[in-house]
DOTI-551054 format. One record per residue (C-alpha): residue number from 0; x, y, z. Coordinates in nm, 4 decimals. Layout:
# DOTI-551054
NODE resi        X        Y        Z
NODE  NUM        X        Y        Z
...
END
This chain:
# DOTI-551054
NODE resi        X        Y        Z
NODE    0   0.7804   0.8033  -1.2560
NODE    1   0.7123   0.5483  -0.9705
NODE    2   0.9273   0.5803  -0.6565
NODE    3   0.9369   0.2489  -0.4116
NODE    4   0.7302  -0.0699  -0.4018
NODE    5   0.3290  -0.0952  -0.3420
NODE    6   0.3610  -0.0805   0.0487
NODE    7   0.0349  -0.2827   0.0740
NODE    8   0.1318  -0.5901  -0.1233
NODE    9   0.4760  -0.7231  -0.0584
NODE   10   0.4408  -0.7526   0.3345
NODE   11   0.1441  -0.9647   0.2829
NODE   12   0.2456  -1.1873   0.0123
NODE   13   0.3689  -1.4824   0.2233
NODE   14   0.0015  -1.4743   0.4316
NODE   15  -0.1636  -1.4501   0.1338
NODE   16   0.0032  -1.6985  -0.0258
NODE   17  -0.0483  -1.9371   0.3197
NODE   18  -0.4238  -1.8569   0.2815
NODE   19  -0.4436  -1.9587  -0.0841
NODE   20  -0.2778  -2.2867  -0.0185
NODE   21  -0.4290  -2.3676   0.2824
NODE   22  -0.7645  -2.2951   0.1250
NODE   23  -0.6922  -2.4911  -0.1884
NODE   24  -0.5856  -2.7993   0.0161
NODE   25  -0.8888  -2.8020   0.2285
NODE   26  -1.1294  -2.7691  -0.0720
NODE   27  -0.9115  -3.0700  -0.2355
NODE   28  -0.9134  -3.2770   0.0795
NODE   29  -1.2958  -3.2300   0.1154
NODE   30  -1.3454  -3.3152  -0.2424
NODE   31  -1.1345  -3.6295  -0.1769
NODE   32  -1.3396  -3.7293   0.1049
NODE   33  -1.6604  -3.6675  -0.1131
NODE   34  -1.5332  -3.8777  -0.4195
NODE   35  -1.4011  -4.1499  -0.1884
NODE   36  -1.7807  -4.1832  -0.0339
NODE   37  -1.9361  -4.1783  -0.3990
NODE   38  -1.6850  -4.4613  -0.4828
NODE   39  -1.8133  -4.6487  -0.1837
NODE   40  -2.1543  -4.6163  -0.2799
NODE   41  -2.0682  -4.7578  -0.5891
NODE   42  -1.9280  -5.0375  -0.4333
NODE   43  -2.1768  -5.0891  -0.1973
NODE   44  -2.5360  -5.0477  -0.4275
NODE   45  -2.7422  -5.1859  -0.1235
NODE   46  -2.6038  -4.9070   0.1538
NODE   47  -2.7216  -4.5348   0.1422
NODE   48  -2.4236  -4.3677   0.1390
NODE   49  -2.4987  -4.0338  -0.0760
NODE   50  -2.6228  -3.8353   0.2324
NODE   51  -2.2360  -3.8637   0.3665
NODE   52  -2.1326  -3.7255   0.0460
NODE   53  -2.3908  -3.4731   0.0863
NODE   54  -2.2830  -3.3122   0.3862
NODE   55  -1.9565  -3.1933   0.2654
NODE   56  -2.1011  -2.9756  -0.0056
NODE   57  -2.1731  -2.7234   0.2640
NODE   58  -1.8374  -2.6620   0.4048
NODE   59  -1.7093  -2.6659   0.0340
NODE   60  -1.9228  -2.4050  -0.0671
NODE   61  -1.8411  -2.1809   0.2429
NODE   62  -1.4609  -2.2128   0.1165
NODE   63  -1.5644  -2.1150  -0.2656
NODE   64  -1.7544  -1.8283  -0.1582
NODE   65  -1.4885  -1.6443   0.0500
NODE   66  -1.1103  -1.6759   0.0063
NODE   67  -0.9413  -1.3771   0.1554
NODE   68  -0.9656  -1.1367   0.4491
NODE   69  -1.1602  -1.3906   0.6567
NODE   70  -1.3431  -1.2162   0.9523
NODE   71  -1.4047  -1.4023   1.2701
NODE   72  -1.7645  -1.4455   1.2096
NODE   73  -1.7091  -1.6314   0.8979
NODE   74  -1.4275  -1.8570   1.0680
NODE   75  -1.6731  -1.9566   1.3363
NODE   76  -1.9442  -2.0225   1.0968
NODE   77  -1.7222  -2.2537   0.9002
NODE   78  -1.6166  -2.4379   1.1928
NODE   79  -1.9657  -2.4691   1.3046
NODE   80  -2.1110  -2.5899   0.9663
NODE   81  -1.8131  -2.7974   0.8774
NODE   82  -1.7840  -2.9778   1.2331
NODE   83  -2.1970  -3.0355   1.1794
NODE   84  -2.1035  -3.1804   0.8148
NODE   85  -1.8347  -3.3765   0.9356
NODE   86  -2.0475  -3.5084   1.1941
NODE   87  -2.3338  -3.6363   0.9364
NODE   88  -2.0610  -3.7669   0.7034
NODE   89  -1.9305  -4.0118   0.9787
NODE   90  -2.2454  -4.0765   1.1329
NODE   91  -2.3900  -4.2121   0.7895
NODE   92  -2.0317  -4.4224   0.7369
NODE   93  -2.0170  -4.5746   1.0730
NODE   94  -2.3841  -4.6290   1.1243
NODE   95  -2.4131  -4.8892   0.8224
NODE   96  -2.4516  -5.2333   0.8738
NODE   97  -2.0726  -5.3306   0.8026
NODE   98  -1.9300  -4.9791   0.9899
NODE   99  -1.6642  -4.7686   0.7463
NODE  100  -1.3977  -4.6425   0.9846
NODE  101  -1.0797  -4.5606   0.9690
NODE  102  -0.8506  -4.8541   0.8378
NODE  103  -0.8930  -5.0660   0.5048
NODE  104  -0.8150  -4.8141   0.2732
NODE  105  -1.0618  -4.5488   0.4143
NODE  106  -0.9816  -4.2517   0.6694
NODE  107  -1.1266  -3.9435   0.8278
NODE  108  -0.8089  -3.7619   0.7940
NODE  109  -0.9024  -3.5276   0.5048
NODE  110  -1.2166  -3.3886   0.6389
NODE  111  -1.0284  -3.3606   0.9734
NODE  112  -0.7453  -3.1458   0.8236
NODE  113  -0.9800  -2.9419   0.6232
NODE  114  -1.1139  -2.8002   0.9713
NODE  115  -0.7532  -2.7743   1.1426
NODE  116  -0.6543  -2.5523   0.8584
NODE  117  -0.8737  -2.2759   0.9153
NODE  118  -0.6104  -2.1383   1.1516
NODE  119  -0.4185  -2.0139   0.8322
NODE  120  -0.6803  -1.7713   0.6990
NODE  121  -0.6246  -1.5095   0.9996
NODE  122  -0.3487  -1.2590   1.1114
NODE  123  -0.1425  -1.3105   1.3634
NODE  124   0.0278  -1.6040   1.5253
NODE  125  -0.1966  -1.6276   1.8491
NODE  126  -0.5270  -1.6266   1.6865
NODE  127  -0.4091  -1.8722   1.3531
NODE  128  -0.3051  -2.1389   1.6547
NODE  129  -0.6515  -2.0765   1.8483
NODE  130  -0.8090  -2.1303   1.5379
NODE  131  -0.6181  -2.4205   1.4234
NODE  132  -0.6604  -2.5782   1.7678
NODE  133  -1.0383  -2.5148   1.7790
NODE  134  -1.0806  -2.6663   1.4356
NODE  135  -0.8851  -2.9955   1.5665
NODE  136  -1.1206  -3.0011   1.8591
NODE  137  -1.4563  -2.9777   1.6558
NODE  138  -1.3016  -3.2268   1.3931
NODE  139  -1.2346  -3.5091   1.6458
NODE  140  -1.5356  -3.3947   1.8617
NODE  141  -1.7776  -3.4541   1.5595
NODE  142  -1.6224  -3.8031   1.4748
NODE  143  -1.5890  -3.8809   1.8552
NODE  144  -1.9802  -3.8379   1.9006
NODE  145  -2.0648  -4.0314   1.5811
NODE  146  -1.8480  -4.3168   1.7074
NODE  147  -2.0052  -4.3008   2.0178
NODE  148  -2.3522  -4.3023   1.8782
NODE  149  -2.2977  -4.5558   1.6437
NODE  150  -2.1659  -4.7710   1.9502
NODE  151  -1.7911  -4.7774   1.8344
NODE  152  -1.4888  -4.7320   2.0442
NODE  153  -1.2884  -4.4040   2.0543
NODE  154  -0.9267  -4.4169   1.9767
NODE  155  -0.6281  -4.1679   1.8965
NODE  156  -0.6232  -4.0706   1.5372
NODE  157  -0.2138  -4.0235   1.5129
NODE  158  -0.2016  -3.8991   1.1376
NODE  159  -0.4554  -3.6174   1.2310
NODE  160  -0.2460  -3.5295   1.5307
NODE  161   0.0638  -3.5097   1.3461
NODE  162  -0.1238  -3.2829   1.0739
NODE  163  -0.2617  -3.0617   1.3695
NODE  164   0.1390  -3.0386   1.5256
NODE  165   0.2415  -2.9464   1.1688
NODE  166   0.0143  -2.6586   1.1470
NODE  167   0.1231  -2.5518   1.4729
NODE  168   0.4754  -2.5242   1.3332
NODE  169   0.3897  -2.3574   0.9979
NODE  170   0.1836  -2.0638   1.1202
NODE  171   0.4481  -1.9378   1.3907
NODE  172   0.7098  -1.9610   1.0839
NODE  173   0.4942  -1.7540   0.8668
NODE  174   0.4347  -1.5177   1.1199
NODE  175   0.8040  -1.4954   1.1755
NODE  176   0.8822  -1.4321   0.8092
NODE  177   0.5961  -1.1749   0.7983
NODE  178   0.7649  -0.9471   1.0776
NODE  179   1.0945  -0.9726   0.8733
NODE  180   0.9248  -0.8533   0.5591
NODE  181   0.7751  -0.5481   0.7746
NODE  182   1.1049  -0.4507   0.9051
NODE  183   1.2563  -0.4923   0.5480
NODE  184   0.9892  -0.3180   0.3416
NODE  185   1.0359   0.0559   0.5001
NODE  186   1.3825   0.0099   0.3675
NODE  187   1.3332  -0.0997   0.0331
NODE  188   1.1145   0.1702   0.0035
NODE  189   1.3249   0.4078   0.0998
NODE  190   1.6129   0.2723  -0.1106
NODE  191   1.4083   0.2884  -0.4331
NODE  192   1.2760   0.6526  -0.3316
NODE  193   1.6729   0.7549  -0.2730
NODE  194   1.7679   0.6180  -0.5891
NODE  195   1.4798   0.7963  -0.8039
NODE  196   1.5643   1.1348  -0.5968
NODE  197   1.9238   1.0897  -0.6550
NODE  198   1.8580   1.0494  -1.0466
NODE  199   1.6547   1.3498  -1.0292
NODE  200   1.9122   1.5535  -0.8332
NODE  201   2.1552   1.4434  -1.0717
NODE  202   1.9817   1.5671  -1.3799
NODE  203   1.9291   1.9194  -1.2091
NODE  204   2.3133   1.9336  -1.0990
NODE  205   2.3939   1.8833  -1.4521
NODE  206   2.1867   2.1452  -1.5975
NODE  207   2.2892   2.3823  -1.3297
NODE  208   2.6844   2.2941  -1.3921
NODE  209   2.6235   2.3394  -1.7696
NODE  210   2.4313   2.6465  -1.7187
NODE  211   2.6918   2.8127  -1.4865
NODE  212   2.9751   2.6989  -1.6963
NODE  213   2.8220   2.8910  -2.0200
NODE  214   2.7155   3.1783  -1.8117
NODE  215   3.0400   3.2648  -1.6119
NODE  216   3.2504   3.2072  -1.9563
NODE  217   3.0437   3.4218  -2.1477
NODE  218   3.0676   3.6817  -1.9176
NODE  219   3.4689   3.6741  -1.8448
NODE  220   3.4979   3.6851  -2.1921
NODE  221   3.2895   3.9802  -2.2255
NODE  222   3.4815   4.1385  -1.9442
NODE  223   3.8213   4.0362  -2.1227
NODE  224   3.7257   4.2068  -2.4281
NODE  225   3.5771   4.5101  -2.2674
NODE  226   3.7653   4.8446  -2.2754
NODE  227   3.8260   5.1437  -2.0344
NODE  228   3.7578   5.1454  -1.6577
NODE  229   3.3874   5.1532  -1.7189
NODE  230   3.1774   4.8526  -1.7647
NODE  231   2.9331   4.9008  -2.0642
NODE  232   2.5855   4.9720  -1.9218
NODE  233   2.4723   4.6397  -2.1575
NODE  234   2.7329   4.4392  -2.0757
NODE  235   2.6417   4.5267  -1.6880
NODE  236   2.2723   4.4594  -1.7303
NODE  237   2.3313   4.1315  -1.9197
NODE  238   2.5643   3.9981  -1.6379
NODE  239   2.3082   4.1015  -1.3506
NODE  240   2.0471   3.9077  -1.5322
NODE  241   2.2855   3.6102  -1.5739
NODE  242   2.3479   3.6690  -1.1491
NODE  243   1.9901   3.6822  -1.1207
NODE  244   1.8960   3.3675  -1.2836
NODE  245   2.1653   3.1770  -1.1470
NODE  246   2.0260   3.2659  -0.8065
NODE  247   1.6848   3.2289  -0.9028
NODE  248   1.4697   2.9190  -0.9795
NODE  249   1.3823   2.9557  -1.3504
NODE  250   1.6491   2.7713  -1.4718
NODE  251   1.5150   2.4633  -1.3139
NODE  252   1.2448   2.4764  -1.6357
NODE  253   1.3535   2.4185  -1.9903
NODE  254   1.4041   2.7609  -2.1352
NODE  255   1.3017   2.9115  -2.4544
NODE  256   1.2757   3.2887  -2.5491
NODE  257   0.9306   3.2398  -2.6576
NODE  258   0.8153   3.0703  -2.2960
NODE  259   1.0122   3.1896  -2.0554
NODE  260   0.7984   3.4528  -1.9349
NODE  261   0.4723   3.2246  -1.9409
NODE  262   0.7079   2.9830  -1.7131
NODE  263   0.7712   3.2115  -1.4667
NODE  264   0.4099   3.3431  -1.4732
NODE  265   0.2925   2.9661  -1.4421
NODE  266   0.5453   2.8903  -1.1639
NODE  267   0.4995   3.1929  -0.9480
NODE  268   0.1128   3.2085  -0.9896
NODE  269   0.0627   2.8100  -0.9212
NODE  270  -0.0973   2.6883  -0.6080
NODE  271   0.2201   2.4693  -0.5564
NODE  272   0.4234   2.8087  -0.5427
NODE  273   0.1936   2.9865  -0.2823
NODE  274   0.1952   2.6505  -0.0511
NODE  275   0.5897   2.6677  -0.0480
NODE  276   0.5850   3.0558  -0.0089
NODE  277   0.3453   3.0138   0.2664
NODE  278   0.5326   2.7389   0.4551
NODE  279   0.8590   2.9213   0.4399
NODE  280   0.6900   3.2186   0.6404
NODE  281   0.5943   2.9646   0.8841
NODE  282   0.9642   2.8905   0.9240
NODE  283   0.9850   2.5834   0.7215
NODE  284   1.3235   2.5541   0.4960
NODE  285   1.1785   2.4370   0.1699
NODE  286   1.4093   2.3529  -0.1170
NODE  287   1.2175   2.3052  -0.4801
NODE  288   1.4032   2.0574  -0.7305
NODE  289   1.2538   1.9168  -1.0845
NODE  290   1.0579   2.0240  -1.3757
NODE  291   0.9021   2.3680  -1.2024
NODE  292   0.7571   2.4362  -1.5558
NODE  293   0.5527   2.1587  -1.5564
NODE  294   0.2986   2.3102  -1.3012
NODE  295   0.1834   2.5068  -1.5774
NODE  296  -0.0092   2.2349  -1.7325
NODE  297  -0.2331   2.1906  -1.4562
NODE  298  -0.5629   2.3950  -1.5011
NODE  299  -0.6580   2.6384  -1.1977
NODE  300  -0.8651   2.4157  -0.9967
NODE  301  -0.6218   2.1147  -1.0312
NODE  302  -0.3245   2.3901  -0.9495
NODE  303  -0.5089   2.5054  -0.6243
NODE  304  -0.6116   2.1642  -0.5125
NODE  305  -0.2330   2.0726  -0.5610
NODE  306  -0.1166   2.3543  -0.3591
NODE  307  -0.3312   2.3186  -0.0906
NODE  308  -0.2661   1.9369  -0.0565
NODE  309   0.1167   1.9966  -0.0490
NODE  310   0.0622   2.3100   0.2226
NODE  311  -0.0956   2.0413   0.4028
NODE  312   0.2035   1.8397   0.3876
NODE  313   0.4372   2.0962   0.4702
NODE  314   0.2506   2.1979   0.7768
NODE  315   0.2497   1.8298   0.9155
NODE  316   0.6293   1.8398   0.8265
NODE  317   0.6810   2.1662   1.0696
NODE  318   0.4277   2.0387   1.3175
NODE  319   0.4863   1.6704   1.3549
NODE  320   0.8321   1.5802   1.2112
NODE  321   1.0779   1.7646   1.4271
NODE  322   1.2634   1.8809   1.1369
NODE  323   1.2430   2.2684   1.0065
NODE  324   1.3548   2.1048   0.6262
NODE  325   1.1488   1.9633   0.3507
NODE  326   1.2374   1.9045  -0.0156
NODE  327   0.9600   1.9623  -0.2950
NODE  328   1.0629   1.7940  -0.5987
NODE  329   0.8502   1.8146  -0.9106
NODE  330   0.8373   1.5824  -1.2003
NODE  331   0.6149   1.6253  -1.5375
NODE  332   0.5139   1.3431  -1.7688
NODE  333   0.3030   1.2979  -2.0725
NODE  334   0.0014   1.2548  -1.8376
NODE  335   0.0702   1.3483  -1.4895
NODE  336   0.2276   1.6114  -1.2887
NODE  337   0.3979   1.4127  -0.9633
NODE  338   0.5256   1.6266  -0.6627
NODE  339   0.7170   1.4463  -0.4051
NODE  340   0.7558   1.6183  -0.0643
NODE  341   1.0400   1.4763   0.1475
NODE  342   1.1349   1.5099   0.5084
NODE  343   1.3934   1.3478   0.7241
NODE  344   1.1987   1.3805   1.0454
NODE  345   1.0396   1.1472   1.2984
NODE  346   0.8165   0.9672   1.0619
NODE  347   0.5074   0.8166   1.1403
NODE  348   0.2739   0.4961   1.0857
NODE  349  -0.0386   0.6049   0.8796
NODE  350  -0.2290   0.2781   0.9841
NODE  351  -0.1631   0.4028   1.3471
NODE  352  -0.3186   0.7574   1.3279
NODE  353  -0.6374   0.8238   1.5038
NODE  354  -0.9917   0.8694   1.3475
NODE  355  -0.9440   1.2081   1.4237
NODE  356  -0.6510   1.3039   1.2269
NODE  357  -0.7919   1.4123   0.9110
NODE  358  -0.4837   1.6195   0.7677
NODE  359  -0.3616   1.3503   0.5316
NODE  360  -0.6878   1.1587   0.4818
NODE  361  -0.9243   1.4436   0.4002
NODE  362  -0.6607   1.7765   0.3462
NODE  363  -0.4387   1.5661   0.0849
NODE  364  -0.5790   1.2127  -0.0037
NODE  365  -0.9584   1.3123  -0.0750
NODE  366  -0.8633   1.6286  -0.2215
NODE  367  -0.6233   1.4574  -0.4622
NODE  368  -0.8634   1.1712  -0.5398
NODE  369  -1.1232   1.4474  -0.6446
NODE  370  -0.8803   1.5261  -0.9120
NODE  371  -0.8333   1.1778  -1.0496
NODE  372  -0.4980   1.1317  -0.8695
NODE  373  -0.3400   0.9476  -0.6305
NODE  374  -0.1430   0.9862  -0.2894
NODE  375   0.1328   0.7157  -0.1859
NODE  376   0.2955   0.7463   0.1286
NODE  377   0.5919   0.5951   0.2454
NODE  378   0.7343   0.6451   0.6171
NODE  379   0.9163   0.4724   0.8854
NODE  380   0.9332   0.5883   1.2534
NODE  381   1.2784   0.7670   1.2923
NODE  382   1.3533   0.7820   0.9256
NODE  383   1.1524   1.0391   0.7562
NODE  384   0.8441   1.0443   0.5353
NODE  385   0.7767   1.0494   0.1678
NODE  386   0.4872   1.1584   0.0027
NODE  387   0.4234   1.1410  -0.3399
NODE  388   0.0846   1.3086  -0.5053
NODE  389   0.0458   1.2648  -0.8771
NODE  390  -0.2307   1.4551  -1.0548
NODE  391  -0.3495   1.4017  -1.4084
NODE  392  -0.2540   1.7400  -1.6258
NODE  393  -0.5043   1.9371  -1.7876
NODE  394  -0.6361   1.8022  -2.1287
NODE  395  -0.5382   1.4198  -1.9870
NODE  396  -0.8281   1.1541  -2.0068
NODE  397  -0.7758   1.0963  -1.6297
NODE  398  -0.8081   1.4297  -1.5134
NODE  399  -1.1329   1.5333  -1.3337
NODE  400  -1.3359   1.8554  -1.3100
NODE  401  -1.3314   1.9410  -0.9494
NODE  402  -1.6022   2.1955  -0.8073
NODE  403  -1.4457   2.5207  -0.7575
NODE  404  -1.5428   2.5417  -0.3951
NODE  405  -1.3515   2.2005  -0.3228
NODE  406  -1.0569   2.2871  -0.5135
NODE  407  -1.0433   2.6454  -0.3726
NODE  408  -1.0749   2.5925  -0.0195
NODE  409  -0.9449   2.8365   0.2328
NODE  410  -0.6661   3.0024  -0.0101
NODE  411  -0.5528   3.3016   0.2176
NODE  412  -0.2976   3.5549   0.0776
NODE  413  -0.2516   3.7357   0.4225
NODE  414  -0.0582   3.6223   0.7566
NODE  415  -0.0322   3.2449   0.7741
NODE  416  -0.0974   3.0682   1.0866
NODE  417   0.0172   2.6991   1.1635
NODE  418  -0.3380   2.5440   1.2223
NODE  419  -0.3419   2.2651   0.9647
NODE  420  -0.4771   1.9146   1.0148
NODE  421  -0.2802   1.6534   1.1893
NODE  422  -0.1704   1.3476   0.9719
END
């Protein structure tokens, strides 16, 4: 069961595309400059131009070694090494007996643009503009110094300047699109989640309506056929059992005369049931829906660890969400048990929580990861939080044996206190 979209991918798609495109263009331009230099060397066999081509191998190598999440030290190193390489490249060319300069089919534009595009590799409009400006300045300074050393006049390279201006336009545009994506992504997550939860609720409602229809009709028919003023004890007991079944939660599971008792015991002795009951004692109203019988497929350690993780989520709802209502939906598949904890409270940004906030990180994520499971969080400030916990079932190849001390943790059967970690 998959709810929503991967939160870490879609908002970064455009920026990742820009980084990959600029990296590819930079490598291509440097290779074009290197190839052009080698062509000149073959045309001027009496000249020694190969050092100019050799100098470009350093920035090409840096771009090939790193292609994403570039830190500031990498950007600074690329500009320093790339600037020196461009300087050597230009100095060799302009120091020839017949200087090779802009014009006559040759241009330093390629190596300049390769340095200007460094700004597209960072997150944020301001840093991107700053690094692109630094690349433009380094490129112009490197070639300018080479021209002065060769005794040649300086001039404005208009194509390079327009390439710099184009980069100044593209970076803010990508930043704007990125912000729009960040705003739309939580709504997409919520819509996908609501669609899946609605489908789950529909199945439960159909099952409830069918059960109630059959039960009520059977009991009414039995009452109509009964004679006398007193109800037959057997019929009374049957009606009472039907009423208890409708009021309780056992009907949520696929019923069978052979397994009804086992289902009830599995559910009521599971760590998930304990977590929900303890949260209710704390004052949280918790609705349970879905395939509750699926919890019986977990081994003891996994059941306890799942219960502790869900309890932490419910405690966080009560402490931080500003609401006293939550919903726990259970879904079982052939390979895993999925539990979703949903609230419509204040919401939060997981990335913005402090390092001292260990509830979601340690009590939920690490505990479930030890089982070989995974945790997905969808939360938007002001629009609630949904946490999907997925645990491999017993006997499945993804299931992981958990040390008892880790799995059991602080399981309490006595008074419950509101002392869980923060998100």
